[in-house]
C-alpha positions, 0 to 999 in steps of 0.5 A: 069062132077061132080065138085071136092069139095073144102074145105074152112072152115079153110079159112072162120074161118081165115077171122074173126080172121085176121080181129081182130073182137070180138064175137057178143052178139047175138050168143047163148052161146056154151055148152061144147061138149057132148060125140061123139064130137057133140056140143049142144047149149043153147036155147035163146039169151042174146041180139038181134040187128037189122038194121032199115032203115027209109024213108019219103014219098019222099024216103029220109032217116030220121035221127032225130028219137030217141029211143022213136020213135021206137016200137019193138016186138018179137012174138007180145011181146013188147021189151025194147030197150037197145042200140040205134045207128045212122049211117049216111053217114057211121059214127056211133053215139052211142046214147044209149050204153048198160050196160057193160058186165063183161069180161070173165076170159078165152078165146082166146086173138087175136093179134092186127090188123094192122088197129084199128077197131073204132066205126066210121069204115065202113061196112063189105061187103062180095062178094060171087061169086057162080061160079058153078051157072053161065055159062062160057060165063058170066065170063066177065060180072061177072068180070065187076060187081066186078069192078062196085062194087069197083067203086060204092059201096066200100068206105074208111073204108069198110072191104071187103072180097071175096070168090068163091064157085067153081073152081075160087078158090078166097079166098081174106081175109078181107081188106080195099084195094079196088084195091086188091078186083078188082084185084081178079076178074081176077081169076073168071071163071064161070063153071055153066051148060048150058041147052045143058049140062043138056040135055046130063047128065043122069037123076037120082032119084033126077033130072039131075045129079049134079044139087043138088050137085052143089047147096048143095056145094054153100049153104054149103059154104055160110052157114058157111060163115054166121055163122062166120059173126055172130061173127062180132058185131055192124057193118052193114053187107052185102053179095053180092051174085053173082049167076044166081039162082037155079032150082032143076028140070030144063027144065023138058019137054025138058029132057023127049024129049017132047020139041015141038020145037026141037022135042026131037031129041037132047035128048039121044035116049038110055035113055029109057034103063037105066031110068025107067020113068014108076016107080013112085019111080024114079021120086018121088023126082023131084015132091018135087024139089021146096019144097026141094029147099025152105028148102035149101034157108030157112036155109040160110036166117035164118042163115043170119038173125041170123047174121044180114046180108042183102043179095043182090043177083046179077044176072049176066045175066042182062036183059034176053031175048031169049035163044041161039038156040044152047041150043036146048030148047023151049023158053017157058021153058027158060022163066019158068027157068028164072022166077024160078031162079030169084025168088030164088034170090029175096027170099033170098034177101027180106027175109034178108032185102036186094033186088035182082039185077035181070033182069036189066043191070044198075048194077052201079045204083043198087050198088049205091042204095045198098051203100045208104041202107048200109050207112044210118040206125039205129041199135036197140038192146034189151034183148029178153023176148020171153015167149017161150025160145024153139021157134027157129024162132022169128018174129020181127016187128019194127015200128015208132010212127011218121007218114008218115015214112016207115020202112025196117028191117029184119022180123025174126031171129032164134036160131042156130039148135043143132049140125052142118049142114050136109056136102056137098056130097063127091067128086066122087071116082077116080078109082085106077090105076092098077100097071104095072107088 
């Protein structure tokens, strides 16, 4: 059954305003809207910042580096570091501050927040609960995961918010109160489709009904969230992305009634009457399902890198094994589905400088590792001198001159595309009730 689309754009924008956070220097300036109300953006950026984690051969954070120990290149062009800060144990030490920028003569004056945002304030952590992509049976698991996050990851001074993509309707604005975040977990309710439900749904020209719509809803919400996090400057920003991952063409053999274990006897015997499998144009979009899914994920990772946000995907399935026999699915297809969905979580995490918490049950240990990676790091800033101002995706490479030190940093950032992303699919129309005579 298709889900009702929930609009959260006003809430996401309110999160940033309520936190009293200013605009980031990395955001491309917006030009006044052209005719028709479509915004356009000037290519290029005035300043770029990136978080860098350095470790020695024993895995310990190296905290005694200077600006001269780093070499930053953008598309193989050396860049001059104009700002340099060390964050150690959650405390910020500004070792090099960029030149002051003249204040704009016009703009919105935000009200003073209840708690002043000092340079030594903690991290910005956003918990994104993609409840349309984990089944109801995982609801207790996700609630425990939120409690583990509150116990093992969040500290005093961390600014935290939580948002869901579907019917859980979680809209917890930025807060320093960890107990408030933990209390919001009681509203979590998974609504992902099981394998048996996918088999019962009709196939469309784009694969199983409602699979792509759900993914587009999740990505659309996350994209707009990252666009607003782009306005948060000089903070370590992390998104905890709780989901079981994505697959646009799941259980293909089972859906075609060719499951060699169950023999297809659980599939709908009347499908041949309304699904024209012999017509190549009916199945053609499913041939590019993985390519289409890559396009969705790539736009999301580009937005995360543009906002300097690291994604840490969390799979609530934990250490996955065999599937319940009641799902009527071949075990080999289940393993293929697991590998594909876990790979999507790994891709989104690794492309943004994070890591995926998949195929493990030690969530508390994983959150302690996330805590370490978001508490000790350097922040490097520079003014881009890219020779191609129209190049959208800019490749970044950060190295250190000192030997035996490993460097972890984002690999690229991108300029914002002209215009706005396409909206999610509209909710299905509800038939009008006939009036009684």
